[in-house]
C-alpha positions as semicolon CSV with decimal commas, in nm:
position;residue;x (nm);y (nm);z (nm)
1;M;1,648;1,440;0,032
2;K;1,445;1,493;0,330
3;M;1,534;1,241;0,675
4;S;1,473;1,357;1,046
5;N;1,578;1,606;1,265
6;D;1,828;1,452;1,506
7;S;1,737;1,197;1,694
8;K;1,901;1,327;2,019
9;E;1,706;1,689;2,004
10;E;1,455;1,725;2,265
11;I;1,187;1,638;2,139
12;E;0,864;1,942;2,181
13;I;0,565;1,717;2,195
14;L;0,292;1,995;2,052
15;E;-0,120;2,049;2,190
16;I;-0,302;1,951;1,890
17;E;-0,598;2,271;1,836
18;P;-0,928;2,160;1,772
19;K;-1,059;2,250;1,467
20;K;-1,120;2,563;1,437
21;P;-1,519;2,637;1,374
22;R;-1,649;2,774;1,033
23;K;-1,706;3,187;0,993
24;S;-2,038;3,313;0,786
25;K;-1,926;3,581;0,596
26;R;-2,133;3,845;0,739
27;I;-2,396;4,081;0,526
28;K;-2,352;4,516;0,593
29;K;-2,677;4,626;0,673
30;S;-2,816;4,800;0,363
31;E;-3,104;4,837;0,185
32;M;-3,035;4,510;0,012
33;S;-2,937;4,343;0,232
34;A;-3,237;3,999;0,398
35;D;-3,165;4,194;0,784
36;A;-3,263;4,580;0,639
37;L;-3,557;4,480;0,457
38;L;-3,650;4,368;0,751
39;D;-3,603;4,726;0,915
40;K;-3,887;4,853;0,967
41;S;-3,676;5,169;0,894
42;F;-3,702;5,092;0,521
43;I;-4,056;4,978;0,435
44;E;-4,279;5,221;0,344
45;P;-4,695;5,215;0,516
46;E;-4,865;5,111;0,164
47;N;-4,538;4,883;0,117
48;K;-4,516;4,640;0,369
49;K;-4,775;4,294;0,236
50;V;-4,525;4,301;-0,065
51;I;-4,209;4,357;0,133
52;I;-4,319;4,118;0,409
53;I;-4,343;3,863;0,141
54;V;-4,001;4,006;-0,081
55;S;-3,806;3,942;0,310
56;V;-3,943;3,590;0,331
57;V;-3,800;3,513;-0,042
58;V;-3,480;3,637;0,027
59;L;-3,429;3,535;0,370
60;L;-3,540;3,182;0,218
61;L;-3,287;3,196;-0,022
62;F;-3,045;3,329;0,213
63;V;-3,064;2,973;0,342
64;G;-3,010;2,797;0,122
65;V;-2,704;2,926;-0,001
66;I;-2,531;2,909;0,326
67;F;-2,671;2,528;0,419
68;F;-2,524;2,494;-0,017
69;V;-2,162;2,633;0,085
70;N;-2,181;2,487;0,409
71;H;-2,206;2,111;0,259
72;I;-1,973;2,124;-0,081
73;S;-1,756;2,263;0,217
74;S;-1,768;1,939;0,451
75;P;-1,524;1,647;0,429
76;N;-1,796;1,414;0,405
77;Y;-1,894;1,627;0,020
78;K;-1,793;1,426;-0,215
79;G;-1,915;1,588;-0,532
80;N;-1,818;1,421;-0,875
81;D;-1,563;1,274;-1,018
82;N;-1,283;1,539;-1,063
83;Q;-1,357;1,687;-0,771
84;T;-1,280;1,370;-0,488
85;K;-0,942;1,368;-0,694
86;D;-0,625;1,310;-0,424
87;N;-0,362;1,587;-0,422
88;L;-0,155;1,658;-0,180
89;E;-0,239;1,982;-0,092
90;D;-0,635;1,865;0,048
91;V;-0,487;1,586;0,175
92;S;-0,246;1,856;0,445
93;S;-0,592;2,060;0,564
94;T;-0,748;1,738;0,671
95;E;-0,804;1,592;1,037
96;E;-0,633;1,314;1,154
97;V;-0,801;1,023;1,127
98;D;-0,850;0,747;1,430
99;N;-0,805;0,369;1,309
100;T;-0,796;0,230;1,634
101;T;-0,875;-0,095;1,752
102;V;-1,107;-0,244;2,013
103;E;-0,819;-0,561;2,035
104;E;-0,551;-0,293;2,037
105;H;-0,622;-0,196;2,399
106;S;-0,529;-0,347;2,691
107;N;-0,544;-0,364;3,143
108;V;-0,286;-0,387;3,323
109;G;-0,167;-0,711;3,471
110;D;-0,196;-0,707;3,869
111;F;0,091;-0,658;4,061
112;N;0,329;-0,851;4,128
113;E;0,642;-0,808;4,498
114;E;0,912;-0,929;4,239
115;F;0,865;-0,629;3,938
116;G;0,720;-0,380;4,131
117;S;0,508;-0,022;4,023
118;L;0,624;0,285;3,880
119;F;0,474;0,584;3,994
120;L;0,441;0,867;3,784
121;Y;0,469;1,246;3,866
122;Q;0,484;1,555;3,697
123;K;0,853;1,752;3,785
124;E;0,798;2,125;3,674
125;E;0,738;2,034;3,269
126;E;0,891;1,744;3,309
127;L;0,806;1,359;3,359
128;V;0,959;1,155;3,595
129;A;0,891;0,744;3,766
130;F;0,990;0,595;4,116
131;R;0,990;0,229;4,219
132;D;0,817;0,375;4,576
133;L;0,575;0,676;4,667
134;N;0,715;0,982;4,673
135;N;0,520;1,237;4,937
136;D;0,716;1,543;4,802
137;Q;0,385;1,696;4,703
138;T;0,545;2,078;4,693
139;E;0,787;1,951;4,402
140;Y;0,637;1,640;4,216
141;S;0,240;1,631;4,122
142;Y;0,170;1,268;4,164
143;L;-0,016;1,133;3,780
144;G;-0,031;0,759;3,797
145;M;0,099;0,393;3,838
146;Y;0,151;0,086;3,595
147;N;0,240;-0,218;3,742
148;C;0,528;-0,374;3,638
149;Q;0,497;-0,730;3,416
150;S;0,904;-0,751;3,389
151;E;1,212;-0,663;3,574
152;D;1,277;-0,431;3,214
153;C;1,003;-0,178;3,271
154;D;1,076;0,161;3,267
155;L;0,927;0,510;3,111
156;Y;1,073;0,489;2,669
157;K;1,374;0,721;2,615
158;V;1,281;0,794;2,213
159;G;1,601;1,026;2,168
160;E;1,748;1,201;2,514
161;S;1,422;1,233;2,589
162;Y;1,089;1,054;2,766
163;F;0,812;1,065;2,548
164;N;0,504;1,231;2,737
165;D;0,196;1,416;2,682
166;F;0,017;1,612;3,015
167;D;-0,235;1,706;2,832
168;S;-0,355;1,337;2,658
169;N;-0,188;1,192;3,066
170;T;-0,018;1,000;2,834
171;V;0,367;0,864;2,845
172;V;0,545;0,581;2,637
173;L;0,686;0,318;2,830
174;K;0,862;-0,007;2,814
175;D;0,798;-0,342;2,963
176;Q;0,839;-0,674;2,736
177;G;0,800;-0,435;2,488
178;M;0,766;-0,033;2,352
179;F;0,433;0,139;2,435
180;I;0,177;0,397;2,509
181;Y;0,054;0,421;2,876
182;N;-0,265;0,633;2,932
183;Y;-0,210;0,639;3,395
184;K;-0,555;0,813;3,395
185;E;-0,698;0,522;3,221
186;D;-0,471;0,254;3,357
187;K;-0,479;0,108;3,011
188;I;-0,273;-0,003;2,735
189;M;-0,282;0,235;2,400
190;T;-0,147;0,047;2,147
191;Y;0,028;-0,323;2,053
192;K;0,374;-0,372;2,205
193;Y;0,684;-0,259;1,989
194;S;1,027;-0,314;1,896
195;Y;1,090;0,078;1,874
196;F;0,871;0,415;1,830
197;Y;1,041;0,710;1,634
198;P;0,886;1,042;1,653
199;I;0,823;1,206;1,345
200;R;0,666;1,557;1,292
201;A;0,328;1,604;1,063
202;L;0,233;1,959;0,991
203;E;0,400;2,074;1,319
204;K;0,255;1,814;1,510
205;V;0,434;1,534;1,683
206;Y;0,367;1,130;1,615
207;L;0,504;0,830;1,717
208;I;0,570;0,540;1,501
209;G;0,576;0,141;1,599
210;I;0,806;-0,054;1,399
211;D;0,863;-0,431;1,541
212;E;1,019;-0,773;1,453
213;N;0,723;-0,916;1,278
214;N;0,696;-0,700;0,977
215;K;0,431;-0,470;1,191
216;A;0,392;-0,098;1,192
217;N;0,129;0,166;1,292
218;I;0,141;0,537;1,283
219;Y;-0,042;0,700;1,605
220;S;-0,098;1,035;1,757
221;I;0,054;1,129;2,114
222;R;-0,298;1,060;2,207
223;G;-0,281;0,683;2,139
224;T;-0,502;0,683;1,859
225;K;-0,399;0,502;1,513
226;I;-0,372;0,664;1,276
227;T;-0,277;0,394;1,031
228;T;-0,437;0,049;0,902
229;D;-0,321;-0,315;1,033
230;G;-0,068;-0,494;0,670
231;Y;0,256;-0,198;0,679
232;Q;0,588;-0,443;0,726
233;S;0,750;-0,097;0,746
234;I;0,684;0,258;0,804
235;G;1,000;0,544;0,708
236;L;1,320;0,456;0,562
237;I;1,483;0,294;0,885
238;N;1,902;0,352;0,839
239;N;2,120;0,405;1,117
240;N;1,823;0,408;1,380
241;Q;1,700;0,723;1,186
242;I;1,387;0,718;1,046
243;Y;1,395;0,866;0,719
244;E;1,186;0,990;0,369
245;Y;0,895;1,168;0,501
246;D;0,774;1,495;0,513
247;N;0,570;1,724;0,596
248;N;0,241;1,520;0,593
249;V;0,388;1,219;0,366
250;I;0,558;0,922;0,446
251;V;0,644;0,617;0,225
252;A;0,552;0,250;0,361
253;K;0,612;-0,084;0,281
254;K;0,304;-0,306;0,200
255;D;0,346;-0,672;0,071
256;D;0,726;-0,617;-0,023
257;K;0,698;-0,323;-0,210
258;W;0,630;0,063;-0,105
259;G;0,406;0,306;-0,149
260;L;0,392;0,665;-0,020
261;I;0,060;0,774;0,230
262;T;-0,070;1,049;0,440
263;I;0,002;1,075;0,829
264;R;-0,237;1,208;0,921
265;T;-0,499;1,038;0,758
266;N;-0,378;0,699;0,618
267;E;-0,413;0,716;0,248
268;V;-0,252;0,583;-0,004
269;I;-0,039;0,873;-0,272
270;L;0,206;0,645;-0,461
271;D;0,060;0,249;-0,465
272;F;0,257;-0,009;-0,342
273;K;0,404;-0,140;-0,621
274;W;0,805;-0,017;-0,566
275;D;1,108;-0,166;-0,496
276;N;1,232;0,103;-0,346
277;L;1,116;0,471;-0,303
278;Y;1,245;0,829;-0,205
279;L;1,137;1,130;-0,125
280;S;1,262;1,424;-0,318
281;E;1,271;1,792;-0,419
282;D;0,967;1,960;-0,534
283;E;0,712;1,653;-0,506
284;L;0,893;1,444;-0,666
285;Y;0,950;1,105;-0,605
286;L;1,308;0,886;-0,677
287;A;1,059;0,512;-0,755
288;V;1,289;0,230;-0,797
289;K;1,187;-0,133;-0,995
290;D;1,387;-0,334;-1,171
291;N;1,700;-0,217;-1,018
292;E;1,607;0,081;-1,237
293;Y;1,509;0,460;-1,133
294;Y;1,197;0,657;-1,271
295;V;1,054;1,016;-1,148
296;L;0,699;0,997;-1,019
297;N;0,507;1,340;-0,964
298;S;0,236;1,289;-0,652
299;D;0,017;1,231;-0,911
300;G;0,213;0,878;-1,012
301;V;0,281;0,982;-1,351
302;Q;0,651;0,885;-1,465
303;L;0,808;1,199;-1,613
304;T;1,153;1,020;-1,679
305;E;1,102;0,819;-2,076
306;Q;1,305;0,570;-1,933
307;G;1,490;0,398;-1,553
308;Y;1,812;0,451;-1,499
309;P;2,120;0,292;-1,329
310;L;2,107;0,581;-0,974
311;I;1,923;0,864;-0,938
312;I;2,002;1,096;-0,697
313;E;1,757;1,353;-0,703
314;A;1,471;1,593;-0,893
315;F;1,388;1,876;-0,996
316;G;1,037;2,058;-1,176
317;E;1,227;2,036;-1,546
318;Y;1,578;1,771;-1,404
319;F;1,771;1,609;-1,267
320;F;2,018;1,416;-1,153
321;T;2,216;1,122;-1,203
322;L;2,505;0,885;-1,113
323;E;2,661;0,606;-1,343
324;D;3,039;0,501;-1,335
325;N;3,096;0,778;-1,056
326;K;2,981;1,060;-1,340
327;L;2,710;1,304;-1,222
328;Y;2,411;1,346;-1,543
329;I;2,201;1,636;-1,497
330;K;1,925;1,613;-1,789
331;T;1,594;1,666;-1,908
332;Y;1,335;1,443;-1,853
333;D;1,335;1,359;-2,174
334;G;1,694;1,260;-2,120
335;K;1,904;1,548;-2,256
336;D;2,270;1,622;-2,070
337;L;2,290;2,022;-2,019
338;L;2,632;1,972;-1,921
339;D;2,863;1,885;-2,183
340;T;3,112;1,710;-1,972
341;P;2,990;1,515;-1,674
342;I;3,157;1,598;-1,317
343;D;3,362;1,295;-1,190
344;V;3,288;1,183;-0,820
345;G;3,542;0,956;-0,664
346;V;3,355;0,797;-0,353
347;T;3,098;0,587;-0,393
348;Y;2,762;0,734;-0,370
349;D;2,532;0,669;-0,007
350;R;2,190;0,886;-0,036
351;Y;2,230;0,816;0,403
352;D;2,629;0,900;0,447
353;I;2,696;1,238;0,661
354;P;2,853;1,420;0,470
355;S;2,773;1,217;0,112
356;S;2,980;1,168;-0,177
357;V;2,733;1,426;-0,353
358;T;2,534;1,688;-0,255
359;L;2,339;1,956;-0,357
360;E;2,188;2,275;-0,207
361;T;1,968;2,498;-0,365
362;Q;2,161;2,849;-0,285
363;N;1,855;3,085;-0,462
364;I;1,553;3,073;-0,725
365;A;1,798;3,015;-1,010
366;E;2,144;2,857;-0,789
367;L;2,251;2,488;-0,718
368;L;2,543;2,468;-0,542
369;I;2,704;2,113;-0,595
370;T;2,961;1,989;-0,394
371;V;3,100;1,656;-0,513
372;K;3,359;1,415;-0,342
373;K;3,699;1,363;-0,562
374;S;3,851;1,162;-0,251
375;D;3,820;1,088;0,087
376;V;3,989;1,433;0,163
377;E;3,948;1,614;-0,203
378;T;3,585;1,806;-0,269
379;A;3,463;2,043;-0,545
380;K;3,196;2,270;-0,553
381;Y;3,001;2,400;-0,836
382;I;2,744;2,604;-0,838
383;F;2,404;2,522;-1,149
384;N;2,190;2,805;-1,295
385;S;1,867;2,616;-1,348
386;A;1,741;2,940;-1,536
387;T;2,054;2,886;-1,835
388;Y;2,167;2,562;-1,701
389;V;2,504;2,714;-1,694
390;L;2,745;2,481;-1,443
391;E;3,105;2,688;-1,302
392;Q;3,345;2,538;-1,108
393;T;3,323;2,743;-0,738
394;E;3,648;2,559;-0,524
């Protein structure tokens, strides 16, 4: 099960690198290259006219091929229907989008002597805030200031760290809500939310803003909004943690139904029609509808022939289902891979640590299954995914 890093870990803000320009292949100079055809050392005097004409034709063809290759490789090129079909690999290579609206930005209010201001400074690699100007220019570099609008005005802690990005001149503040603030422009960059949660996508940090009025959005560290308004929740929140995201995909709730979107581009991978949705292994997903679990692939194809009361995890050829405190391993057509199911003595909760059932990949063919028989007793098994043989180890 994919889950967020521990919120107590210090968040490392990564620098977003610009997209590198496309590199064209260099053609080695030879008697068959366009460069060589224009090189006088390859031209006999009596054939110069013919060779020049051939050279021009070859150059035109060469330029045409380069233009065509660049055209079909661009993000705006659509091609035919088969080429436009989305998949996770293509999505992972796209640039993040910006769906920020003008209405979302707002100016800071005027100075109020009752609430004062936050003066922001950089001390080495840390951002610090004071209520008064600091004259120590040797240790502190002045960044900007924010006029507080309430008594609860301060830097906002995400986990154990204050969230900021010096390159983008942004910081998360709390003042009648949480928001991203640009101290160089003196501008509030986002709506005000009840919470911000950090996540990673393709080695970059993003923030999910969630409020109490069923509004949620994903933001880059610059304060640009990736998603469009309309999501009730992004990611599944449990014990103040964000779950059910991995790499560049995350579950999201819209119109009281769950689906799957990409973090960087807000593309819909699975439609919003499920009562619950969980990430599994091998780009598989556990979808819940009318209290029954199904396994889906990233194209939304249902792999299980029927629904089950509870599916814990799914793999390429089989899945784990729990019913009446018994753990079964089945193929997608419903065939049992165990002669006798494994007894589980403790009620299963997906987010319990440790859970009553945990699955750990040991190597390419072996899966370690740890099962709680009681609150103090556990049993361990090795399941061979190549031979479908289960052996108890402890």
